[in-house]
N, C-alpha and C positions, 0 to 999 in steps of 0.2 A: 513234508512226508508224505510219500504220495500212495492211492491207496488202488487198488486191483479188482477188480473184478471176482471171484471167485467162482471157482468150477462150476462146482455146486449148485451156482445163480445162474451159472451159462447154462446148467442142466436141465437145468423149475421152466426155462426161458418156454413162454406159449410160441412159438416156430408153428402150431398149426393154427391158432387163431386168429397168431398169424397173417400163413397164407393164407384162411379163408380169408378177410379182411381185404389183405389186397387184393382178389381175384373179387370182392366184391369194388370193392373203387373201382375196377374193371370195366368193369359190365355197368357201374352208375356214367362215368364219365363218356363209352358207349356211345349208352341213352341219350344219353347229354345232345353229344354228335349227331344221331341220329337224325333227333330230334331239331337240330340247328338245319340239315340236308334239308328234312320234310319241311320249316320253312320258309327255304328259300323259294324249294320245288311251289309252295305255295302259291306263292303272292308272285311268283313267274304264271300261273294258271289263272291265280284273279286279275291279271292283269293284260293277260289271254284275254282270255272271258271280254273283260270292259273291250278290250277294241274290239275285236269281230262284233260283238254284238251291235257297234255302232256304225258298225258300218253298211255300206249301199249291200243288196240284196241281191246275190248273182247268181245267173243259171244254173240252171239247174248242172246239166253238162259240165260245167264248167265244175262245181265242185263236186260231180263227177268224178273229174278228170286227176281231181287230191286223193280223192280215196282211196282212184287205180292204181293209186302211184304210191299208197301205202301213205299217208299220213292222213292226221285225225282232221275229219269234219268236223267236231263239236261246237255248238256254239257260230258256224254258219251262215248268215242270215243265207235264204235261195228261193227262191222265185219260178212253181211252177204251172199246171195246169193239166188236169182233165177232171177222168166221171170221178165220182161217190160209188164202193160198191157198197151202201148200206148192208146186204141178205149179209155180209161175214165181216164184220162188226167183231173189235175181239177185243177184253178190255184189262186193265192193268191195274193192281190195286193202288189208291195213291193217301196221301187228305191236301184238300181245302183250304184255307181259313178255316180252320178248327173242327172244319168235315171229314169227317170217313168217305168214301163213294171209291168213282174208278175214273183214272181217264181210256178215254177213248180211240180205238186205234185200228182210221178205215182204211182199207185200199183205196191205192184214189190211179185211176186205170189212167196214164198217161197215151198223147197222143199217137208216140210213136209204135203202141201198143204193150208194150212191158208195164208196169206198177208201182207203187210204194205207198207205205207203210205212213197216213200220216197221225199223226196221234192230235184229233181235235178240240183238246180237252176236258174240261171236268165233266162229270156226273152224277149225284148222288146217289148214296145203295140205291132210292125206290122210281129213280129215273135211269133205272139200267137197258127194263124193258126198253126199245127201241119204240115202239105203237105209244109207249108216254110224255116221247118230244118228237111225232113225227110231224114236227112241223123243224122242226132242225138235222130231218133227213133230206137235204134242198137236193132237186133233180138234174140234172144236164152238166153242163160245163160250168165250171169254175173253180176260179182262178188262186191261188194259196201263196203267201206269203210265211213263213217261219226261222225256226234255223235248227239244222241239222246237228243231228245228232247219231252217233257213235254206235254199234252194237255191241251190248259187254259178249268180251271173250268168255266169262267161265259166274256162277254163281259169287255176287258179293261180300257172304257171310252165311254159314251156317247155318246163323240163326232166321233164317227167313226161309219158309214155308215152301215145299216144292210147285213149283206151278201146277197149273190144272187146264190142260192143255183138254181133257174132252167137254165143262164146264167152260173154254172159252175166257178165263178167268186166270192171271200173273202176277205173281209177285216180285218176277223181274224180268226185265225186262230178254228176255232167248229170241233175237230175230228167228234162230235156228227151227226153235220150237211155233215162232211163230209161225215159218214156212210149211210146217209140214203139218199145219193143221189148219193150213186156206188151201180150199180145193184149186182156187182161183196159180197156186202156182204151180200148177200141173199144163197152166193154162197159159201165165206169161208170167216173163223173165221179169225180178225183182229186183232195182235194185236193194243193195245190201248195208244202206241205212233208212232212219228214219228221218219223219219230218215232226219237231212241236209245230203244231197253226201259233202264231197268231192271236192277241184277242180282241181283235175285228170280233164282233159280237153273231152270233151266227141266230137263225131266225128261229124266233121262238126265247130265247134266249140260252139255249145246251145245247151242244156243249158248252161249258167255258172253256175260249182259248183262250193263250198266255199264261201259259202255267208256268213252264218248266222256270227250273228254280237256279234261276244266275248266281244269289251268294255265297258265298262258300266257306262254313268254320275254318279260324283260323288262331286254332290255342295251343298252337307249337313251339311259341313264345315261351309259354308262362311252362310248359310240361317239361322247355328244355332246361328254363330256367329251375325247375323240381328238382330234376336228376343230378340236376352241377350243383346245387347248394348240397347236394345229397350227399352227395362225396363228397366238400371240402366238407365238412359236419360228418365225414368218414372218419379223413383224414385229420383230425383236428384232435378226435379220442384216439387215436392210432400213437399218433405224436407224446399223446396225454402220459397211456398207459407206458410208452416206450421209456419216455422218464423215469416213468414211477417207478417202471422196471429196474434200469438202471437204480436209480437208487440206492433202492429197496439193498438191490448186490454191493453196490457201495459202501453201505453201512455194516453188512455186513460183516 
């Protein structure tokens, strides 16, 4: 004896719920795929950082050529010489070894008449004023070895406060605003990227160089597993629900 699903059971089948569940499943799978793609991207980025930071320092002109061709120069070791203009320091709010303070960005006048912003390193709050660390305000020509850093194209997060150029204080590294706020930019052409100085100690110990963050958090595998896992659970729940609905329809 065969059993047929009654028309009434078909009529009352929760099609809207099934449709919404299908959409939710598709969204969860899409999020899982996106996190998997982010995982591959992050692994490639970490490999690139590892390779670049362990390569020999390049002349500034070589790094500039890469930058002019539209290539990223992030983390490329570079060596350059010039004279600091300490009177034109600007400050980026940051932390170092659990302490809050500032990264000091100082223009370096190059021998060809141009300039470039150098992240000399970290100083604590109470040492923001250059007069409190006069020993580190080196004069004369210096040679800097460090890592090139691309300028940011936009504010990385709306949670960050707005920069305060009047106070020479920045919460994100807006190269264009730093240029507008520097009188030197009216006298000298600036190289279009930054350089983070290495950890060679400065006189007096400040600023503390070598503060570039090289370790990149990589939780994308866990995130992908979470989204795919939720999608699998939802699929099982949908299957069980449909099975019970059909059983109920047949029983009628």
